[in-house]
C-alpha positions as CSV (number, residue, x, y, z in Angstrom):
1,M,-0.1,-0.3,0.1
2,D,1.1,3.6,-0.6
3,V,0.3,6.4,1.1
4,V,0.2,10.0,-0.3
5,Y,-0.2,13.2,1.8
6,A,-1.8,16.3,0.4
7,S,-3.4,19.7,1.7
8,L,-6.2,21.6,0.2
9,K,-5.5,25.3,1.2
10,R,-8.5,27.3,2.4
11,R,-9.7,30.2,0.2
12,D,-10.9,31.9,3.2
13,R,-9.5,31.2,6.9
14,G,-12.0,30.8,9.7
15,A,-13.4,28.3,11.9
16,V,-13.9,24.9,11.0
17,A,-17.2,23.6,10.0
18,P,-18.5,20.5,11.9
19,G,-18.2,17.5,9.7
20,E,-15.9,19.3,7.0
21,A,-13.3,16.7,6.9
22,S,-15.8,14.0,6.5
23,E,-17.5,16.0,3.6
24,V,-14.2,16.3,1.9
25,V,-13.6,12.5,2.3
26,G,-17.2,11.8,0.7
27,I,-16.5,13.8,-2.0
28,L,-13.2,12.3,-3.1
29,W,-15.0,8.9,-2.9
30,A,-17.6,10.0,-5.0
31,H,-15.4,11.0,-7.7
32,A,-13.0,8.0,-7.2
33,L,-12.6,5.8,-10.2
34,P,-11.5,1.9,-10.0
35,G,-8.2,2.8,-11.7
36,D,-7.2,5.3,-8.8
37,A,-6.7,2.2,-6.8
38,L,-8.0,4.2,-3.7
39,Q,-8.4,2.1,-0.6
40,H,-8.7,4.5,2.6
41,I,-8.6,8.1,3.0
42,T,-8.0,10.1,6.4
43,A,-8.6,13.9,6.7
44,R,-8.0,16.5,9.5
45,S,-9.3,20.2,9.1
46,Q,-7.2,23.0,10.1
47,D,-8.0,26.7,9.9
48,D,-5.9,27.4,7.0
49,R,-6.3,23.8,5.3
50,V,-7.7,20.2,5.3
51,D,-4.9,17.6,5.5
52,L,-5.4,14.3,3.5
53,L,-3.7,10.9,3.8
54,L,-4.8,8.9,0.7
55,Y,-4.0,5.2,1.1
56,L,-3.4,3.6,-2.6
57,L,-3.1,0.1,-3.5
58,T,0.4,-0.6,-4.5
59,R,0.3,-1.5,-8.4
60,P,2.4,-4.7,-9.5
61,A,6.0,-4.2,-10.4
62,D,5.2,-4.8,-14.1
63,G,2.6,-2.1,-14.3
64,P,2.6,1.7,-14.1
65,S,2.8,2.9,-10.5
66,D,2.8,6.6,-9.6
67,P,0.9,7.0,-6.3
68,V,1.5,10.8,-6.1
69,A,0.3,11.3,-9.7
70,S,-3.0,9.1,-8.9
71,A,-3.5,11.1,-5.8
72,H,-3.2,14.4,-7.5
73,T,-5.4,13.2,-10.4
74,L,-8.2,12.1,-7.9
75,I,-8.1,15.3,-5.9
76,T,-8.4,17.5,-8.8
77,R,-11.1,15.5,-10.4
78,G,-13.1,15.8,-7.1
79,H,-12.1,19.7,-7.0
80,R,-13.4,20.4,-10.5
81,A,-16.6,18.2,-9.9
82,S,-17.6,19.6,-6.5
83,P,-18.9,23.1,-6.2
84,L,-18.3,22.8,-2.4
85,L,-14.6,22.0,-3.0
86,S,-13.9,24.5,-5.4
87,R,-15.5,27.3,-3.4
88,R,-14.1,26.1,-0.2
89,Y,-10.5,25.5,-1.3
90,H,-7.8,26.4,-4.0
91,P,-6.8,23.8,-6.4
92,L,-3.9,21.8,-6.1
93,A,-0.8,23.0,-7.7
94,P,0.4,20.8,-10.6
95,D,3.5,19.8,-8.8
96,T,1.9,19.1,-5.2
97,C,0.7,16.3,-3.4
């Protein structure tokens, strides 16, 4: 299993809404595809960001495996598709995760 850390930076600092981390996790699960190899997500909300740990199934040695790129693709897909994520957080930079 591969673990990737990423943060979504808030557009506005402020009080953390109850259940916010769960909302982010739910949105990411809703936009996950089988090819993402997503196994589990943990999230923790901070005043200026939400921190994510994405647990991805390790790919076989003979297949392509870039867990950072997979995590980035999943988070970006969720951010683009979810009005809540796009309103609340900045998009990930191309080289971050």
